[in-house]
C-alpha positions as CSV (number, residue, x, y, z in Angstrom):
1,X,16.4,-22.4,-21.2
2,X,19.0,-22.8,-18.2
3,X,17.6,-21.4,-15.1
4,X,18.7,-18.1,-13.7
5,X,16.9,-18.6,-10.2
6,X,17.1,-22.1,-8.3
7,X,14.7,-20.5,-5.7
8,X,11.5,-18.1,-6.4
9,X,9.9,-16.9,-3.2
10,X,6.4,-15.3,-3.4
11,X,4.6,-12.9,-0.8
12,X,1.0,-14.1,-0.5
13,X,-1.7,-11.0,-0.2
14,X,-1.7,-8.8,-3.2
15,X,0.8,-11.0,-5.0
16,X,-0.8,-14.4,-5.4
17,X,-4.3,-13.5,-3.6
18,X,-6.7,-10.9,-4.8
19,X,-7.0,-9.7,-0.9
20,X,-5.7,-6.1,-0.9
21,X,-9.7,-4.9,-0.3
22,X,-10.6,-7.2,1.9
23,X,-7.6,-6.5,4.6
24,X,-8.0,-2.9,3.9
25,X,-12.0,-3.0,5.0
26,X,-11.1,-5.3,7.9
27,X,-8.2,-3.3,9.5
28,X,-10.7,-0.1,8.7
29,X,-13.4,-2.0,10.4
30,X,-11.3,-3.2,13.4
31,X,-10.1,0.5,14.0
32,X,-13.9,1.7,14.1
33,X,-14.7,-1.2,16.8
34,X,-11.9,0.0,18.9
35,X,-12.8,3.6,18.8
36,X,-9.9,5.0,17.0
37,X,-9.7,7.0,13.6
38,X,-10.4,4.6,10.5
39,X,-7.1,5.3,8.1
40,X,-7.8,6.2,4.8
41,X,-7.8,3.3,2.3
42,X,-4.0,4.2,0.8
43,X,-3.4,4.4,4.7
44,X,-4.5,0.9,5.6
45,X,-3.3,-0.6,2.5
46,X,0.3,0.7,3.3
47,X,0.7,-1.9,6.3
48,X,-0.1,-4.7,4.5
49,X,2.9,-7.1,4.6
50,X,4.2,-5.7,7.6
51,X,4.0,-8.1,11.1
52,X,1.2,-7.7,13.2
53,X,2.8,-4.8,15.9
54,X,4.5,-2.9,12.9
55,X,1.2,-2.6,11.1
56,X,-1.2,-2.0,14.0
57,X,1.1,1.0,15.1
58,X,1.1,2.4,11.3
59,X,-2.8,1.7,11.0
60,X,-4.0,3.3,14.7
61,X,-1.0,5.6,15.8
62,X,-2.8,7.0,18.4
63,X,-4.1,3.6,20.1
64,X,-1.9,2.7,23.3
65,X,0.3,-0.1,22.8
66,X,-1.6,-2.1,25.7
67,X,-4.9,-2.2,23.5
68,X,-2.9,-3.8,20.4
69,X,-4.1,-7.0,21.3
70,X,-7.6,-5.8,21.2
71,X,-7.2,-4.3,17.7
72,X,-5.5,-7.4,16.5
73,X,-8.3,-9.8,17.7
74,X,-10.9,-7.4,15.9
75,X,-9.2,-7.4,12.7
76,X,-8.9,-11.1,13.1
77,X,-12.5,-11.4,13.6
78,X,-13.6,-9.6,10.5
79,X,-10.7,-11.4,8.3
80,X,-11.9,-14.8,9.0
81,X,-15.3,-14.0,8.9
82,X,-14.6,-13.1,5.2
83,X,-11.9,-15.0,4.1
84,X,-14.0,-17.3,2.1
85,X,-14.5,-14.2,0.0
86,X,-10.6,-14.4,-1.6
87,X,-9.8,-16.0,-4.6
88,X,-6.2,-16.1,-6.5
89,X,-5.4,-13.8,-9.0
90,X,-6.6,-15.3,-12.7
91,X,-3.5,-17.2,-13.8
92,X,-1.6,-18.0,-10.8
93,X,-1.9,-21.5,-10.4
94,X,-0.9,-21.9,-14.1
95,X,1.6,-19.7,-13.6
96,X,3.1,-21.8,-10.5
97,X,2.5,-25.0,-12.3
98,X,4.6,-23.9,-15.1
99,X,7.7,-23.1,-12.5
100,X,7.3,-26.4,-10.8
101,X,7.5,-27.9,-14.2
102,X,11.1,-26.5,-14.4
103,X,11.9,-27.5,-11.2
104,X,12.3,-24.3,-9.5
105,X,11.8,-24.4,-5.5
106,X,8.8,-22.3,-5.0
107,X,8.4,-20.7,-1.1
108,X,6.2,-17.9,0.5
109,X,7.3,-15.3,2.5
110,X,4.7,-13.5,4.4
111,X,3.0,-11.0,6.7
112,X,0.5,-13.2,7.6
113,X,0.5,-15.6,10.8
114,X,1.1,-19.3,10.2
115,X,-3.0,-19.7,11.1
116,X,-3.9,-17.2,8.8
117,X,-1.4,-19.0,6.1
118,X,-2.3,-22.4,6.5
119,X,-6.2,-21.9,6.7
120,X,-5.5,-20.0,3.6
121,X,-3.6,-22.4,1.9
122,X,-6.1,-25.3,3.0
123,X,-8.9,-23.6,1.2
124,X,-6.9,-22.9,-1.7
125,X,-5.6,-24.5,-4.9
126,X,-2.2,-24.0,-3.8
127,X,-2.3,-26.8,-1.5
128,X,1.2,-29.1,-1.8
129,X,2.5,-26.3,-4.1
130,X,5.1,-25.0,-2.2
131,X,8.4,-26.5,-0.9
132,X,8.6,-24.1,2.3
133,X,6.8,-21.2,3.8
134,X,7.3,-18.5,6.5
135,X,5.3,-16.4,8.7
136,X,6.0,-13.2,10.4
137,X,4.9,-14.8,13.6
138,X,7.7,-17.5,13.3
139,X,10.3,-15.3,12.5
140,X,11.1,-11.8,12.2
141,X,8.7,-10.0,10.1
142,X,9.4,-7.9,7.1
143,X,11.7,-6.0,6.0
144,X,14.1,-7.8,8.1
145,X,16.0,-10.0,6.1
146,X,15.6,-13.3,8.1
147,X,12.4,-14.9,6.0
148,X,14.8,-15.1,3.1
149,X,17.6,-15.8,4.7
150,X,15.9,-19.4,6.6
151,X,14.6,-19.9,3.2
152,X,17.9,-20.0,1.2
153,X,19.7,-21.7,4.1
154,X,17.1,-24.5,4.1
155,X,17.2,-25.3,0.3
156,X,21.1,-24.2,0.3
157,X,20.2,-21.7,-2.3
158,X,22.9,-18.6,-3.2
159,X,20.9,-15.2,-2.9
160,X,22.4,-14.7,-6.7
161,X,20.2,-17.8,-7.3
162,X,17.2,-16.2,-5.3
163,X,14.0,-14.4,-6.5
164,X,11.4,-12.5,-3.9
165,X,8.2,-11.4,-5.9
166,X,6.1,-8.9,-3.9
167,X,3.4,-6.1,-4.4
168,X,5.0,-3.9,-1.6
169,X,8.0,-2.2,-0.7
170,X,8.3,-4.2,2.4
171,X,8.7,-7.2,-0.3
172,X,11.5,-5.2,-1.9
173,X,12.9,-4.0,1.0
174,X,13.1,-7.7,2.4
175,X,15.1,-8.8,-0.7
176,X,17.3,-5.6,-0.9
177,X,17.9,-6.7,2.8
178,X,18.6,-10.4,1.9
179,X,20.7,-9.7,-0.8
180,X,18.7,-11.3,-3.5
181,X,16.9,-10.2,-7.0
182,X,13.5,-8.9,-6.8
183,X,10.4,-8.6,-9.0
184,X,7.4,-6.1,-8.0
185,X,4.0,-6.3,-8.8
186,X,1.6,-3.4,-9.5
187,X,-1.9,-4.9,-9.1
188,X,-1.5,-5.4,-5.2
189,X,-1.6,-3.1,-2.1
190,X,1.1,-0.4,-3.2
191,X,1.6,2.0,-6.0
192,X,4.5,0.5,-7.9
193,X,5.4,4.2,-8.9
194,X,7.4,3.8,-5.4
195,X,9.5,0.6,-6.3
196,X,12.1,2.5,-8.4
197,X,14.6,3.1,-5.5
198,X,14.7,-0.8,-5.0
199,X,15.8,-1.5,-8.2
200,X,13.3,-4.8,-9.2
201,X,14.5,-6.5,-12.3
202,X,11.0,-6.1,-13.7
203,X,7.3,-4.6,-12.8
204,X,4.3,-7.0,-13.9
205,X,1.0,-5.5,-14.3
206,X,-1.0,-8.7,-14.2
207,X,-0.1,-12.2,-13.3
208,X,0.0,-13.1,-17.4
209,X,2.7,-10.4,-17.4
210,X,4.5,-12.0,-14.5
211,X,4.1,-15.5,-15.8
212,X,5.7,-14.6,-19.3
213,X,8.8,-12.8,-17.8
214,X,9.2,-15.9,-15.7
215,X,9.1,-18.3,-18.2
216,X,11.7,-16.2,-20.0
217,X,13.8,-14.5,-17.4
218,X,13.9,-17.0,-14.4
């Protein structure tokens, strides 16, 4: 079957890695550490995928901006202490291997920082799987289009031949802003009922669901 997309870009947390619960708990613990109200689970989950500054502003709206570094440090403290608990969603490795076998370029566009992504890659089975990656601390964070624009420029990929896959409205808005197609997954941070306005080609309810759609349509 001819390929529809040359470049397939994945979000990381909540799309490839089952990390939503841990991130929510670390955000809540960090807020408690600095003495601000602890956000509800759904409010903490909303910020997943944003750049650090935007995420902190949403998670702790009453915290003075001068204390954002302190909150960020407490979040990183809790996250790095527990990141060994994270696992790939079942079937993720097989899905990516199938796409590589069809000679798609594979990339990551994530709200994580470079250190966090590199450590996650080093401790996962995905080391060497991706042809390129972009993080929120080395380019404009989601939903600004720069991550996808840079990746497309790196490979010479046209927007019409590029697909963004993610679990949040931030990922889908990133794709809209960059002019690419998009697919949502419902098993991550955001309620998939909010995806409709972003016109995804498909919403997958499991990695197997996503795998089957990509094999048939990508």
